[in-house]
C-alpha positions as CSV (number, residue, x, y, z in Angstrom):
1,X,-0.1,17.1,-8.1
2,X,0.7,13.4,-8.2
3,X,3.2,12.2,-5.7
4,X,6.0,9.9,-6.9
5,X,8.9,8.0,-5.2
6,X,12.3,7.0,-6.4
7,X,12.4,3.7,-4.5
8,X,15.7,2.4,-3.2
9,X,15.3,-1.1,-1.7
10,X,17.2,-2.4,1.3
11,X,16.0,-6.0,1.4
12,X,15.8,-7.5,4.9
13,X,18.2,-4.9,6.2
14,X,17.7,-4.3,9.9
15,X,14.9,-6.8,10.3
16,X,15.4,-8.6,13.6
17,X,13.9,-11.8,12.1
18,X,11.9,-13.0,9.2
19,X,8.1,-12.7,9.4
20,X,6.1,-15.7,8.1
21,X,5.1,-14.1,4.8
22,X,8.2,-12.1,3.9
23,X,10.7,-12.6,1.1
24,X,11.9,-9.1,0.3
25,X,14.3,-10.3,-2.3
26,X,11.4,-11.7,-4.3
27,X,9.2,-8.6,-3.7
28,X,11.7,-6.0,-4.6
29,X,14.1,-7.9,-6.9
30,X,17.0,-6.3,-4.8
31,X,19.6,-8.8,-3.7
32,X,21.9,-6.6,-1.6
33,X,22.2,-3.3,0.1
34,X,22.5,-0.5,-2.5
35,X,25.9,1.1,-2.9
36,X,26.2,4.9,-3.1
37,X,27.0,4.6,-6.7
38,X,23.8,2.6,-7.4
39,X,21.8,5.2,-5.5
40,X,23.4,7.9,-7.6
41,X,22.5,6.0,-10.8
42,X,18.8,5.6,-9.7
43,X,18.5,9.3,-8.7
44,X,20.2,10.6,-11.8
45,X,18.0,8.4,-14.0
46,X,14.9,9.9,-12.3
47,X,16.2,13.4,-12.8
48,X,17.0,12.9,-16.4
49,X,13.5,11.3,-16.9
50,X,11.9,14.5,-15.7
51,X,10.9,13.7,-12.2
52,X,9.0,16.6,-10.7
53,X,11.2,18.0,-7.9
54,X,8.2,19.4,-6.1
55,X,6.4,16.0,-5.8
56,X,9.1,13.3,-5.9
57,X,10.7,11.8,-2.8
58,X,13.7,9.6,-2.3
59,X,12.3,6.5,-0.7
60,X,14.2,3.8,1.3
61,X,11.9,0.8,1.2
62,X,12.1,-2.9,1.7
63,X,13.7,-3.4,5.1
64,X,13.4,-1.9,8.5
65,X,15.4,1.3,7.8
66,X,15.7,2.6,11.3
67,X,17.0,-0.8,12.5
68,X,20.0,-1.0,10.3
69,X,23.5,-0.1,11.5
70,X,23.3,3.5,12.6
71,X,26.4,4.6,10.7
72,X,25.2,3.0,7.6
73,X,21.8,4.6,8.0
74,X,23.3,8.0,8.4
75,X,25.6,7.5,5.3
76,X,22.5,6.7,3.2
77,X,20.5,9.6,4.5
78,X,23.4,12.1,4.1
79,X,23.8,11.0,0.5
80,X,20.1,11.4,-0.2
81,X,19.9,14.7,1.6
82,X,22.4,16.2,-0.8
83,X,19.9,15.7,-3.7
84,X,17.1,17.3,-1.6
85,X,19.3,20.3,-0.8
86,X,20.0,20.9,-4.4
87,X,16.3,21.0,-5.1
88,X,16.1,17.8,-7.2
89,X,13.7,16.0,-4.8
90,X,11.1,17.2,-2.3
91,X,12.2,15.0,0.6
92,X,13.1,11.6,1.9
93,X,10.6,8.8,2.8
94,X,11.5,5.7,4.8
95,X,9.7,2.5,5.9
96,X,10.3,0.7,9.1
97,X,8.8,-1.4,11.9
98,X,6.7,0.2,14.7
99,X,9.2,-1.1,17.3
100,X,12.0,0.6,15.3
101,X,10.8,4.1,16.4
102,X,11.8,6.1,19.4
103,X,12.7,9.7,20.1
104,X,16.4,9.2,19.4
105,X,15.9,7.8,15.9
106,X,13.3,10.4,15.0
107,X,15.6,13.2,16.0
108,X,18.2,11.6,13.7
109,X,15.8,11.3,10.8
110,X,14.7,14.8,11.3
111,X,18.3,16.1,11.1
112,X,18.8,14.4,7.8
113,X,15.7,15.8,6.1
114,X,13.4,12.8,6.3
115,X,9.8,14.0,5.5
116,X,7.7,10.9,5.7
117,X,7.7,7.6,7.7
118,X,5.7,4.5,6.7
119,X,5.1,1.9,9.4
120,X,4.7,-1.8,8.5
121,X,1.8,-2.2,10.9
122,X,0.2,-5.2,9.0
123,X,-2.5,-5.8,11.7
124,X,-3.8,-4.2,14.8
125,X,-4.8,-7.6,16.2
126,X,-2.1,-9.0,18.6
127,X,-3.1,-12.6,17.9
128,X,-2.6,-12.1,14.1
129,X,0.7,-10.4,14.8
130,X,1.9,-13.2,17.0
131,X,0.8,-16.0,14.7
132,X,2.8,-14.3,11.8
133,X,5.9,-13.7,13.9
134,X,5.9,-10.0,13.6
135,X,7.7,-9.4,16.9
136,X,5.7,-6.2,17.8
137,X,2.3,-5.5,19.2
138,X,-0.6,-3.1,18.3
139,X,0.4,-1.0,21.2
140,X,3.9,-0.5,19.6
141,X,2.1,0.8,16.5
142,X,0.0,3.3,18.6
143,X,3.1,4.5,20.4
144,X,5.1,4.9,17.2
145,X,2.4,6.8,15.4
146,X,2.0,9.2,18.3
147,X,5.8,9.9,18.3
148,X,5.9,10.4,14.5
149,X,3.1,13.0,14.8
150,X,4.8,14.7,17.7
151,X,8.0,15.1,15.6
152,X,6.0,16.5,12.6
153,X,6.6,13.8,10.0
154,X,4.0,12.7,7.5
155,X,2.7,9.3,8.6
156,X,2.0,6.3,6.4
157,X,0.6,3.0,7.5
158,X,0.9,-0.3,5.8
159,X,-1.5,-3.2,6.5
160,X,-2.0,-6.7,5.2
161,X,-5.2,-8.8,4.6
162,X,-5.7,-12.5,4.6
163,X,-2.8,-13.3,7.0
164,X,-3.0,-16.5,9.0
165,X,-5.5,-15.9,11.8
166,X,-7.0,-12.9,10.1
167,X,-10.6,-12.5,9.1
168,X,-12.5,-9.9,7.1
169,X,-13.9,-8.5,10.4
170,X,-10.5,-8.2,12.0
171,X,-9.1,-6.5,8.8
172,X,-12.0,-4.0,9.0
173,X,-11.2,-3.4,12.7
174,X,-7.5,-2.9,11.9
175,X,-8.5,-0.3,9.4
176,X,-10.7,1.5,11.9
177,X,-7.9,1.5,14.5
178,X,-5.4,2.7,12.0
179,X,-7.7,5.6,11.0
180,X,-7.8,6.6,14.6
181,X,-4.1,7.1,14.4
182,X,-4.5,9.9,11.8
183,X,-2.3,8.7,9.0
184,X,-1.8,10.7,5.8
185,X,-1.4,7.7,3.5
186,X,-1.9,4.0,3.6
187,X,-0.9,0.9,1.7
188,X,-2.9,-2.3,1.6
189,X,-1.3,-5.6,0.7
190,X,-3.4,-8.8,0.3
191,X,-1.3,-11.7,1.6
192,X,0.5,-13.5,-1.3
193,X,2.3,-16.8,-0.6
194,X,5.9,-16.5,-1.8
195,X,8.4,-19.3,-2.2
196,X,11.1,-19.4,0.5
197,X,8.8,-18.2,3.3
198,X,7.4,-19.9,6.4
199,X,3.9,-19.2,5.0
200,X,4.8,-21.3,1.9
201,X,5.6,-24.2,4.2
202,X,2.2,-23.8,6.0
203,X,0.5,-23.5,2.6
204,X,2.1,-26.7,1.3
205,X,1.2,-28.5,4.5
206,X,-2.4,-27.5,4.2
207,X,-2.3,-25.3,7.3
208,X,-3.1,-22.1,5.4
209,X,-5.6,-21.3,2.7
210,X,-4.8,-18.3,0.6
211,X,-7.5,-15.8,-0.4
212,X,-8.7,-15.9,-4.0
213,X,-8.4,-12.7,-6.1
214,X,-12.2,-12.3,-5.9
215,X,-12.2,-12.6,-2.1
216,X,-9.4,-10.1,-1.7
217,X,-11.0,-7.6,-4.1
218,X,-14.3,-7.9,-2.2
219,X,-12.6,-7.1,1.1
220,X,-9.9,-4.6,-0.1
221,X,-12.5,-2.5,-2.0
222,X,-14.3,-1.9,1.3
223,X,-11.0,-1.0,3.1
224,X,-10.0,1.3,0.2
225,X,-13.3,3.2,0.4
226,X,-13.1,3.4,4.2
227,X,-9.6,5.0,4.1
228,X,-10.4,7.3,1.2
229,X,-13.7,8.5,2.7
230,X,-11.8,9.4,5.9
231,X,-9.3,11.5,4.0
232,X,-6.5,9.0,3.9
233,X,-4.9,8.5,0.5
234,X,-4.2,4.9,-0.4
235,X,-1.0,5.1,-2.3
236,X,-0.6,1.3,-3.0
237,X,-3.0,-1.6,-3.2
238,X,-1.5,-5.0,-3.9
239,X,2.1,-6.0,-4.6
240,X,3.8,-4.1,-7.4
241,X,4.6,-6.2,-10.5
242,X,8.3,-5.5,-10.5
243,X,11.0,-7.5,-8.8
244,X,10.7,-11.3,-9.0
245,X,7.1,-11.6,-7.8
246,X,5.9,-13.6,-10.8
247,X,8.8,-16.1,-10.4
248,X,8.4,-16.4,-6.6
249,X,4.6,-16.5,-6.6
250,X,3.1,-19.7,-5.1
251,X,-0.5,-18.8,-4.2
252,X,-2.9,-16.0,-3.3
253,X,-4.5,-12.9,-4.7
254,X,-1.6,-11.5,-6.8
255,X,-2.8,-9.4,-9.8
256,X,-0.7,-6.8,-11.6
257,X,-3.8,-4.5,-11.7
258,X,-5.2,-5.2,-8.3
259,X,-6.0,-1.6,-7.5
260,X,-8.0,-1.3,-10.7
261,X,-10.0,-4.4,-9.8
262,X,-10.9,-2.8,-6.5
263,X,-11.9,0.5,-8.1
264,X,-14.1,-1.4,-10.5
265,X,-15.7,-3.2,-7.7
266,X,-16.5,0.0,-5.8
267,X,-18.2,1.5,-8.9
268,X,-20.1,-1.7,-9.5
269,X,-21.5,-1.8,-6.0
270,X,-22.4,1.9,-6.1
271,X,-24.1,1.4,-9.4
272,X,-26.2,-1.4,-7.9
273,X,-27.1,0.8,-4.9
274,X,-28.5,3.5,-7.3
275,X,-30.4,1.0,-9.3
276,X,-31.6,-1.4,-6.7
277,X,-35.0,0.1,-6.1
278,X,-35.7,0.8,-9.8
279,X,-37.4,-1.5,-12.3
280,X,-35.2,-3.2,-14.8
281,X,-34.6,-1.2,-17.9
282,X,-32.3,1.4,-19.6
283,X,-30.5,4.0,-17.4
284,X,-27.7,6.6,-17.6
285,X,-25.2,7.0,-14.8
286,X,-22.7,9.9,-14.6
287,X,-19.2,9.6,-13.3
288,X,-16.2,11.9,-13.1
289,X,-14.5,12.3,-16.5
290,X,-11.2,10.7,-15.2
291,X,-13.0,7.7,-13.9
292,X,-15.0,6.4,-16.8
293,X,-12.9,3.3,-17.4
294,X,-13.1,2.4,-13.7
295,X,-16.9,2.6,-13.8
296,X,-17.2,0.5,-16.9
297,X,-14.8,-2.1,-15.5
298,X,-12.1,-4.2,-17.1
299,X,-13.4,-5.6,-20.4
300,X,-16.7,-3.9,-19.6
301,X,-17.4,-6.4,-16.8
302,X,-19.4,-3.9,-14.8
303,X,-21.7,-3.2,-17.7
304,X,-22.1,-6.9,-18.3
305,X,-22.9,-7.7,-14.7
306,X,-25.5,-4.9,-14.5
307,X,-27.0,-6.1,-17.8
308,X,-27.2,-9.6,-16.3
309,X,-29.3,-8.1,-13.5
310,X,-31.6,-6.5,-16.1
311,X,-30.1,-3.0,-16.1
312,X,-28.8,-1.7,-19.5
313,X,-26.5,1.1,-18.3
314,X,-24.8,3.8,-20.3
315,X,-22.2,5.9,-18.5
316,X,-21.7,9.6,-19.2
317,X,-19.0,11.9,-17.7
318,X,-19.2,15.1,-15.6
319,X,-16.0,17.0,-14.8
320,X,-17.2,18.0,-11.3
321,X,-17.8,14.5,-10.0
322,X,-15.1,13.1,-7.7
323,X,-13.7,9.6,-7.5
324,X,-16.4,7.1,-6.6
325,X,-19.2,9.6,-7.0
326,X,-22.1,8.5,-9.2
327,X,-25.4,10.2,-10.2
328,X,-28.4,8.9,-12.0
329,X,-30.0,11.0,-14.8
């Protein structure tokens, strides 16, 4: 069953300061705290559109939810909980900062039916966190994750790649350290330079070089595979194409189908591995039925790259093969 969210954005709410890369109003398109009426409209729209009550959660995203005014937080949760109690949604999901988690707030979230907590970890390298003005440490993330597990919530982690001071090696190490914290889900966001941010100032001053799409795909496809092979479902890869991202975009690896590019890259690399020791010629590779387009690549790019290397490949499908599995026949 496919999980879904009805996302309710609370841009910048509760954030103690602005991180170097962040412009939530551009990312989400939300310009103010949602009213209860606006929440009702969003939830009723989802219900009328046929949202599966067994797999759809109400999600408060965009700001540091546990850091907003406590009365306001409880009002939003109580309003959402009413829809969960009537069976229209399976639970409530929130996102927050690692330093916005303690026993008191977790007890509160638990009492209002919150089922999942996503942490904006971004990096597990303290130097990267400090350079980007995150205001928390890797140790805060470790402590928060342990508490979330102790209280029985589903844990999601969010990380970024290509931040100032970050390297591919430190991103890989961040992934390994996050895996050690046993998350259920992950989101990976390549750093995109948005107007109205400190990062935009650094970029214009020549103090920061943004990743290209190709560089980000090469790295994030490795991270994606590492998470998935360790049983952690990656539920988002790259900024979503809603909000005002296109208008606010200045530089960096933004692509509306970034996840698809990473999936394509994984299949290309695995195809090359199977064929590497074989002479050039014609071959048939089998993939799972649901993953044929990912193996072929956008505009058949994987087929064309393999052909340029001397391998004329035809893909067939087998229902029993899982995502990223390939066999040679």
